[in-house]
N, C-alpha and C positions, 0 to 999 in steps of 0.2 A: 504494500500500500504506500502510495506517495502523495504528499501534498494535502490540500483540503482547506477548509474554511476555519479561520480563527474567530470563534464566536465572541471572545473577549474584546478583541480589537475590531471586530466586524469587517475583516478583510480576508480575501482568499490568498494568504501569503505563506502558508506552511510549506516548508521545504524539507520535510522529514520523511525517512523511509522506515517502514515497519514490516516485520514478518510475523505471520500467525503461526504459532508453534503447535496448534491443536488445542491449546489450553489458555494461551494468553498472547497478547501482542508484545513483540520484542523490538525495541528501537535498534536500528542498525546505523552504522557510521561509515558509509561508503566514502571513498576518496573523492569521487566526482559526484556533485549534487546539482541537479537541474534547478533552475530558478523556481521560487515558490509559486504555487498555482493551485487553483481549485477548478473543478469541473472539466479536468482533462479526461481523456479516455485511455484505457490500457487493457491489454489482453495478452494471455500466454500464446506464444508461437511455438508449438511443440516441435516443429521441424527444425527451426533454428535455435531451439532451446534457450529462448529469452522471452521477456515481457516487452511488448512494444507500447510506448506511451506517446501521445501527440495531443496538441491543443492545450486549452486551459486559459485561465485568466489569472494574472498576478496582481500585485499592488497597483501598478499603474499601467501595465502592458497586457496585451493579449498576445499569446504566443502560438506560433505554428511550427515550432521545432519538434523534432522527433528524437526520442531517447529509447535505448534498449537497456534492459536490466538482465544481467547474466547470473544473478544470485549473489554476487559479491560487489558489483560496481555498476554505475550508470555510464553509458557511452552515448555521446551525442552523435547522431547520424547526419550526414550531409547529402541528402538526395538531390538529384538535378531537378526533379519536380516535387513540389511540396504542397500539401493540403493547406488551404487558407486557415487562418486562426479560428478554430472552432471551439465552442463550448456546448455542453449538453448533447453531444452527438451520440450515436450508437456505434458499438464496435464488437466484432466477433472474429474468431479464427475459422476460416473455411478450408477444411482439408481437401475438398475437391479442387479448389483453386490453388491450394498450397500457399495461401495468402491471408493476411489480416485484412479485414474489410471494414472501413468506416463509412457510415451513412448518415446523412442529414446533419442537424445541429444548427446552432446560431453562428452565422458567418460574420465575424467582427469586421472584416474589410467591406463586405457588402451591406452590413447593417440589417440583415434579414435572415430568416430561416431558409435553409436550402434542402434540396432533395438530390444531392450528388452522391455518387458511389465511388469510393477510392480504395482500391486494393494496394497493400504494401507487400512487395515481393522479397523483402529482406534488404533491399538497397534503394528502392525508389517507389514513390507513389505514382499511380497512373489513374487518371479519371476515366471511368467507364461510362458509356451511354447505354443504359438498359433499354430493352425493347419496351418495357412498361415499368414505370417507377411510381412509388407512393408519393403523395403530395409532400411538399416541404414541411419539416417539423423539427422539434427539439424535444429532449426529455424522453426519448423512446427507449425501449428495452430490446436487446438482441441476444440470441443464443443459437447455438448450432444443434440441430436435431439429427443424431446419427442414424435414426431409423429411416428418415426420408432423404438423408444426404443433402439437407438444405439448411440455410440460415433462416431463422424465424424472427420477425420484428413485430412488436406490439406497441400500440399507443403512441403517446407523445402529445404535443400541442403545437399550434401555430400561433405565435405571439402576435403577429399583425392583426389577427381577427379574434384572438382569445379562444379560438376553437380547440376543443380537446378531442383527440382521436381515440377511438376504442376499436380500431381495426387491426387485423393481423395480415401481414404480408410474408410471403416465402421467397427466398432468393436462391435460385438454382445455379448461380454463376453466370447467367446470361441476362 
């Protein structure tokens, strides 16, 4: 677990890394520490044996950088193509694509929710154009369903209209 919201100071500036031991949270002290942020997305990439984290919002900045965690230290990645600065996006590892996939979120550069799909192949982000895509949203949930070999997305909201989604979408890699 990395980052988060500091309720005392009311800012998303935490830059701490924790590991769940099965019984308690253990604070870690890696050599490299990303800038403090809240609302970033992260997921395990079992093929590359690391956790991929991108996006988030810090004290005064929105970030679009990408970091990987190998269990001991954070490493900043420098892809040639980068996802915009996103908060409240969805993220999942898709074993069919062999990629981490980010969908939606609030795009800080555009100042709106988006419905873009971005796979991470371990070295670069690539924006995909899906044949059919859910409406733009943030605050969605995503998980991979091994029974259907698809990523599943549920819910979220569209800030511009205040609309809350209660829909389910499946991603088959296309």
